[in-house]
Every structure is written in structure tokens, then in C-alpha cells.
C-alpha positions as CSV (number, residue, x, y, z in Angstrom):
1,X,-17.5,12.8,6.0
2,X,-14.6,14.5,7.1
3,X,-11.9,16.4,5.0
4,X,-8.7,14.6,5.8
5,X,-9.4,10.9,4.0
6,X,-10.3,12.8,0.6
7,X,-7.9,15.7,0.8
8,X,-5.2,15.2,-1.9
9,X,-1.9,15.4,-2.2
10,X,0.8,15.3,-5.2
11,X,2.7,12.0,-6.0
12,X,6.2,13.5,-6.4
13,X,6.7,15.8,-9.5
14,X,4.5,13.6,-11.1
15,X,1.6,15.8,-10.9
16,X,-0.7,12.9,-10.1
17,X,-2.5,13.7,-6.8
18,X,-4.1,10.8,-4.6
19,X,-6.2,11.1,-1.4
20,X,-4.7,11.0,2.1
21,X,-6.7,7.5,2.3
22,X,-6.6,5.0,-0.4
23,X,-7.4,1.3,-0.9
24,X,-4.9,-1.4,-1.0
25,X,-6.8,-4.6,-2.6
26,X,-4.5,-7.8,-1.3
27,X,-7.5,-9.0,0.6
28,X,-9.6,-8.4,-2.5
29,X,-7.1,-11.2,-4.1
30,X,-8.5,-13.2,-1.0
31,X,-5.5,-12.9,1.0
32,X,-5.7,-15.7,3.9
33,X,-9.5,-16.4,3.3
34,X,-12.0,-16.5,0.4
35,X,-13.7,-13.2,-0.8
36,X,-16.8,-13.9,-2.7
37,X,-16.3,-11.4,-6.1
38,X,-19.7,-9.0,-5.6
39,X,-18.0,-8.6,-1.9
40,X,-14.8,-7.6,-3.9
41,X,-16.4,-5.4,-6.1
42,X,-18.8,-3.5,-3.5
43,X,-15.5,-2.7,-1.7
44,X,-14.3,-0.6,-4.6
45,X,-17.3,1.0,-5.3
46,X,-17.6,1.9,-2.1
47,X,-14.4,3.7,-2.1
48,X,-15.2,5.5,-5.1
49,X,-18.4,6.7,-3.8
50,X,-16.5,8.0,-0.2
51,X,-14.7,10.2,-2.7
52,X,-11.5,7.6,-2.2
53,X,-9.6,8.2,-5.8
54,X,-6.4,6.0,-5.4
55,X,-6.6,2.2,-5.8
56,X,-3.8,-0.1,-5.7
57,X,-3.2,-3.5,-7.1
58,X,-0.4,-6.3,-8.0
59,X,-0.6,-9.2,-10.1
60,X,0.6,-11.1,-6.7
61,X,-2.9,-10.3,-5.6
62,X,-4.6,-13.5,-6.2
63,X,-2.5,-14.5,-8.7
64,X,-4.3,-12.2,-11.1
65,X,-7.7,-12.3,-9.0
66,X,-7.6,-9.1,-7.6
67,X,-6.7,-7.1,-10.8
68,X,-9.8,-8.7,-12.7
69,X,-11.8,-7.9,-9.8
70,X,-10.7,-4.3,-9.6
71,X,-10.9,-3.9,-13.9
72,X,-14.8,-5.5,-13.0
73,X,-15.7,-2.8,-10.1
74,X,-14.4,0.3,-12.1
75,X,-16.0,-1.2,-15.2
76,X,-19.5,-1.6,-12.8
77,X,-19.0,1.4,-11.7
78,X,-19.0,3.1,-14.5
79,X,-16.3,5.8,-13.0
80,X,-14.5,8.5,-15.7
81,X,-11.1,6.9,-16.4
82,X,-9.7,10.7,-15.5
83,X,-11.6,10.7,-11.7
84,X,-9.2,7.6,-9.9
85,X,-5.8,7.0,-9.9
86,X,-4.8,3.3,-10.2
87,X,-1.4,1.6,-9.8
88,X,-0.3,-1.6,-10.0
89,X,2.9,-3.2,-9.7
90,X,6.2,-5.3,-12.0
91,X,8.7,-8.3,-10.9
92,X,6.0,-11.3,-10.6
93,X,4.3,-13.5,-13.8
94,X,1.8,-15.6,-12.8
95,X,2.0,-18.7,-14.8
96,X,0.1,-21.9,-14.7
97,X,1.3,-24.6,-12.1
98,X,-1.4,-27.3,-10.4
99,X,1.0,-28.0,-8.1
100,X,1.9,-23.9,-7.3
101,X,2.3,-22.1,-4.5
102,X,-0.6,-19.5,-3.5
103,X,1.5,-17.4,-1.4
104,X,-1.6,-17.5,1.0
105,X,-4.1,-16.2,-1.2
106,X,-7.4,-18.7,-0.9
107,X,-8.8,-17.3,-4.3
108,X,-5.8,-17.9,-6.8
109,X,-6.1,-20.3,-9.7
110,X,-3.9,-23.4,-9.8
111,X,-0.4,-21.0,-10.5
112,X,2.3,-19.8,-8.8
113,X,4.1,-15.9,-9.2
114,X,7.8,-16.2,-10.9
115,X,10.0,-13.3,-10.0
116,X,11.2,-11.8,-13.3
117,X,12.9,-8.3,-13.5
118,X,14.3,-8.6,-17.5
119,X,13.1,-6.1,-19.8
120,X,10.6,-8.8,-21.3
121,X,9.4,-9.8,-18.0
122,X,8.4,-6.4,-17.3
123,X,6.5,-5.4,-20.0
124,X,5.0,-8.6,-20.4
125,X,3.7,-8.0,-16.1
126,X,2.4,-4.5,-17.5
127,X,0.5,-5.9,-20.5
128,X,-1.3,-8.6,-18.5
129,X,-2.3,-6.6,-15.6
130,X,-3.8,-4.4,-18.2
131,X,-5.3,-7.4,-19.5
132,X,-6.9,-8.4,-16.3
133,X,-7.8,-4.9,-15.8
134,X,-9.7,-4.1,-18.9
135,X,-7.5,-1.0,-19.3
136,X,-5.6,0.7,-22.0
137,X,-3.0,2.1,-19.1
138,X,-2.3,2.5,-15.3
139,X,-1.4,5.8,-13.6
140,X,1.4,4.5,-11.0
141,X,4.0,1.1,-11.7
142,X,5.6,-0.1,-8.7
143,X,8.4,-2.7,-9.0
144,X,7.6,-5.0,-6.7
145,X,9.6,-6.8,-3.6
146,X,13.0,-6.7,-5.3
147,X,14.7,-8.0,-1.9
148,X,16.7,-10.4,-3.7
149,X,17.3,-8.8,-6.9
150,X,18.5,-5.3,-5.9
151,X,21.0,-4.7,-8.8
152,X,19.0,-6.3,-11.2
153,X,16.0,-4.3,-10.4
154,X,17.6,-0.7,-10.0
155,X,20.1,-1.4,-13.4
156,X,17.6,-3.4,-15.4
157,X,14.0,-3.0,-14.3
158,X,14.0,0.5,-13.6
159,X,15.2,1.8,-17.2
160,X,12.0,-0.2,-18.2
161,X,9.8,1.9,-16.3
162,X,11.6,5.1,-16.6
163,X,11.0,5.0,-20.3
164,X,7.7,4.1,-20.1
165,X,7.2,7.1,-18.0
166,X,9.0,9.4,-20.8
167,X,6.8,7.8,-23.3
168,X,3.6,8.8,-21.4
169,X,2.3,5.3,-21.1
170,X,2.5,5.6,-16.9
171,X,2.4,8.7,-15.0
172,X,4.5,8.0,-12.0
173,X,6.7,5.2,-11.0
174,X,8.6,3.9,-8.1
175,X,9.1,1.0,-5.6
176,X,7.2,-1.0,-3.4
177,X,8.7,-2.9,-0.5
178,X,8.6,-4.2,3.1
179,X,11.7,-2.5,3.9
180,X,13.4,0.6,3.2
181,X,16.8,0.3,2.8
182,X,16.8,-0.5,-1.0
183,X,14.1,2.2,-1.5
184,X,16.2,4.4,0.0
185,X,18.7,3.2,-3.1
186,X,16.6,4.1,-5.4
187,X,15.4,7.5,-4.2
188,X,19.1,8.7,-4.0
189,X,20.1,6.7,-7.1
190,X,17.2,6.9,-9.7
191,X,14.3,9.5,-10.9
192,X,11.6,7.6,-9.5
193,X,8.5,9.5,-8.1
194,X,7.3,7.6,-5.0
195,X,7.9,4.2,-2.9
196,X,5.3,2.2,-1.4
197,X,6.6,1.3,2.3
198,X,4.7,-1.1,3.8
199,X,5.2,-1.8,7.7
200,X,8.1,0.0,8.3
201,X,6.3,3.6,9.4
202,X,3.8,2.9,12.1
203,X,3.3,3.3,15.3
204,X,5.4,0.1,16.0
205,X,8.2,0.2,13.3
206,X,9.9,3.5,12.6
207,X,12.9,2.2,10.9
208,X,12.1,3.5,7.6
209,X,12.3,7.4,9.2
210,X,16.3,6.6,9.6
211,X,16.7,6.5,6.2
212,X,14.2,6.7,3.4
213,X,11.9,9.5,5.0
214,X,14.7,11.9,4.5
215,X,15.9,11.0,1.5
216,X,12.7,11.5,0.1
217,X,12.2,14.8,1.7
218,X,15.4,15.9,0.1
219,X,14.8,14.3,-3.6
220,X,11.4,15.4,-3.7
221,X,10.0,12.1,-3.6
222,X,6.6,10.8,-2.2
223,X,6.0,7.4,0.4
224,X,2.7,5.7,0.0
225,X,2.5,4.2,3.3
226,X,1.3,0.9,3.8
227,X,1.0,-1.9,6.4
228,X,-0.3,0.8,9.3
229,X,-1.6,-2.1,11.4
230,X,1.6,-4.3,10.7
231,X,-0.3,-7.2,9.6
232,X,-2.9,-7.1,12.3
233,X,-1.4,-6.4,15.4
234,X,-2.3,-2.9,16.2
235,X,-6.1,-3.7,15.0
236,X,-6.1,-6.1,18.0
237,X,-3.1,-6.5,20.0
238,X,-3.9,-9.6,21.7
239,X,-2.0,-13.1,21.7
240,X,-2.3,-14.8,18.3
241,X,-1.9,-11.8,16.4
242,X,0.2,-11.4,13.6
243,X,2.8,-8.9,12.8
244,X,4.8,-9.2,9.3
245,X,2.2,-11.9,8.8
246,X,3.8,-14.2,11.3
247,X,2.9,-14.8,14.6
248,X,3.7,-11.9,16.9
249,X,6.2,-12.2,19.4
250,X,5.3,-11.4,23.0
251,X,7.2,-8.5,23.7
252,X,6.0,-6.6,20.4
253,X,2.4,-8.0,21.7
254,X,3.2,-6.0,25.3
255,X,4.1,-3.1,22.8
256,X,1.5,-2.8,21.2
257,X,-0.8,-3.1,24.5
258,X,1.1,-0.4,25.9
259,X,0.4,2.1,23.1
260,X,-2.9,0.8,23.3
261,X,-3.4,2.1,26.8
262,X,-1.8,5.6,26.1
263,X,-4.5,5.8,23.2
264,X,-7.3,4.6,25.5
265,X,-6.6,7.5,28.3
266,X,-7.5,10.0,25.4
267,X,-10.5,7.9,24.3
268,X,-9.0,7.3,20.9
269,X,-9.0,4.0,19.3
270,X,-5.7,2.3,18.7
271,X,-6.7,2.1,14.9
272,X,-7.2,5.9,14.5
273,X,-3.9,6.5,16.3
274,X,-1.8,3.9,13.5
275,X,-4.0,5.0,10.4
276,X,-3.2,8.8,11.0
277,X,0.4,8.8,12.5
278,X,2.3,8.3,9.1
279,X,0.3,11.6,7.4
280,X,1.8,14.5,9.7
281,X,5.5,13.4,7.9
282,X,5.3,15.9,4.6
283,X,7.3,13.0,2.2
284,X,4.0,11.1,2.9
285,X,1.0,11.4,0.4
286,X,-1.3,9.0,1.2
287,X,-1.9,5.9,3.5
288,X,-2.9,2.6,1.8
289,X,-5.2,0.2,4.1
290,X,-7.0,-2.9,2.7
291,X,-10.6,-3.8,3.4
292,X,-12.2,-7.3,3.1
293,X,-15.4,-6.1,2.8
294,X,-17.5,-2.7,3.2
295,X,-17.7,-2.7,6.9
296,X,-13.5,-2.8,7.2
297,X,-13.5,-0.1,4.5
298,X,-16.3,2.0,6.3
299,X,-14.1,1.7,9.4
300,X,-10.7,2.7,8.1
301,X,-12.7,5.8,7.0
302,X,-13.5,6.5,10.2
303,X,-10.3,6.1,11.7
304,X,-9.0,8.5,9.5
305,X,-11.6,10.7,10.4
306,X,-11.3,10.8,14.2
307,X,-10.6,13.7,16.4
308,X,-7.1,13.1,17.7
309,X,-6.0,15.4,20.4
310,X,-2.6,16.8,20.4
311,X,-2.1,15.8,23.8
312,X,-2.3,11.7,22.6
313,X,0.8,12.6,20.2
314,X,2.6,14.0,23.5
315,X,2.0,11.0,25.0
316,X,3.0,8.7,22.8
317,X,5.9,10.8,22.2
318,X,7.0,10.1,26.2
319,X,7.0,6.5,25.3
320,X,8.9,6.6,22.2
321,X,6.6,7.0,19.2
322,X,7.7,10.4,17.7
323,X,5.5,11.6,15.1
324,X,7.2,14.2,12.9
325,X,6.7,17.7,13.5
326,X,6.3,16.1,17.7
């Protein structure tokens, strides 16, 4: 394996170092289809064996299933706690409900995820995550998807995480969202270390470059980039592909196919360009990619290490995709 995937960058001023490729665990919670426990555990162990040190999870992912599987995998791997960085999220509580909405997770138990950004809800969420993980602490905690709770997240939830960081309970704090406007407010109005930005700084959608990325550079805040394949369209740009977890409109499919043709002219897989695109920006610390099995993880590693000529980035710029610095 080459250097780029395992090269390390620091999250803001926290001192927490993460590898440039990291593992997201929504698929390991059974997102859209069932995953066996043994398969999920094998993915986490394979990521660690490959030298990746950062794993992100959340209560939402399988309504607790992903956290339990990550905890089981870490226990089975027998690795030193200091050898990996683990993040989870707060803002949703998982409650039993036989008629609950599984949020698209095939492996979710009869339950629902309830938004709760109160101080008690934040602390309870973290405590329950630690119980599922079988750990005494995580390294990073994100406020998860406060789209409809903007003021409460900023003025009520954030101070709780700030206090937990001051107490040394967690090492870094941030917010994780599929949009850039609210995270930009967090960067400008609070002292977060990191933003997990999903789907808004990709080959197809660079909206985060207008507000969030400049703010992060100015404030010394790091960005974890998720959703580099935009939920599937950049992995396989064909009719029926998904964008933002919904069927992609024809114009976006055509755009993705145009980008694929540019990549093919340089013998570069579209996935390789998609996964490497964000890393040129100095505020970006890592690219977070999910994997449903070890094969997908291995492919993500290969795409991150793929040798991409500068001429490809120049040609992509000609069609409106400007990688930072080009």
C-alpha cells in the first residue's frame, strides 16, 4: 500500500491525528440491506490491518447496531486503545418502538431514532454509545444533523460538548451534516475542532467550497469529508443510480457520465478521482468512506492510492471541477 491512505493529518488544534482514508460505518449498520455480524467485524479489522486508524460511527446507523459491531470488532482485534481514533455522534436517542421507522437500516431492531439536543439528551446519547461500543471513551463527538434544530444545537448542545472537551472526556468536538451553511455558523461562532461534511465537496457538488472551506481555513478547523460518491452516482453513473440517497435526476447522471469520460481519457477510474479530489484542500484532514464488506474496503484503498496525473485535474477544471490549487 502506498503512502496517501495512511498519511496522517491533525484535526484542528486537538492534537488528534487521523489517516487520510478513514472508515465510515453506516453500511455496517445495514444501510439499505442486511450485513452479517461477522462481515461487519471483518471490515473493521481489515481497515485496522491496512493501517487506517480512524473509524466513525453513530447511534443512527442501524439504531445502535453499527456501534455494537464496531465495539465487537475492536475487542476481537485486540488492538491498543491508543492505536485508533473513534468518533460517534449525539443528537438522536434510540428508543424501543415496534412500529418505529428504521430510517432505511435493514438491521435496525424494532425502534426509532428521536432527535434530542437537550443537555440530558446529549449526555445520555454519549453514555449509551459507550455502552454499545464497550468502551470508556471516544475521541471525537459530532452533533449530528441539527438541520431543524439550528439554534438549540448552537446554544444548548454545543456548550455540553465544549464542557466535555474541557473536562478531558473527549479530545475533539464538531458537527456532522449534509449541508455547509449551519456548519459554517458553528465554525465562525464556536470553538469546534472539526466538521464532518457529507456530499458537499465532491466532483459533483462543491457547494461547501463557497462558505465552509474558507471559514475552516481561517479558523484552523479541520474537515472530514464524507459522501465522496454522493451515495452512489459517482461510484456507478448510470440510470437508476442514487444521489443524496434518492434516484438521481437525468441531468446529474449526464454530468457524472461526462466526468467519467474525462477520467477514462487518462485511464483513471472515476472512483479514484472522486476519493482523492477533496484531499488537496488544506482544511481537509481525511476522506471517510463506508464499506459493506472487505472487498469494498480494499477497492477504496486502491482508489485512494491510484496514481492520478496532474493532467486529469487540469482537464476536469476545463469542465468546471476545480481541485484546490489548480
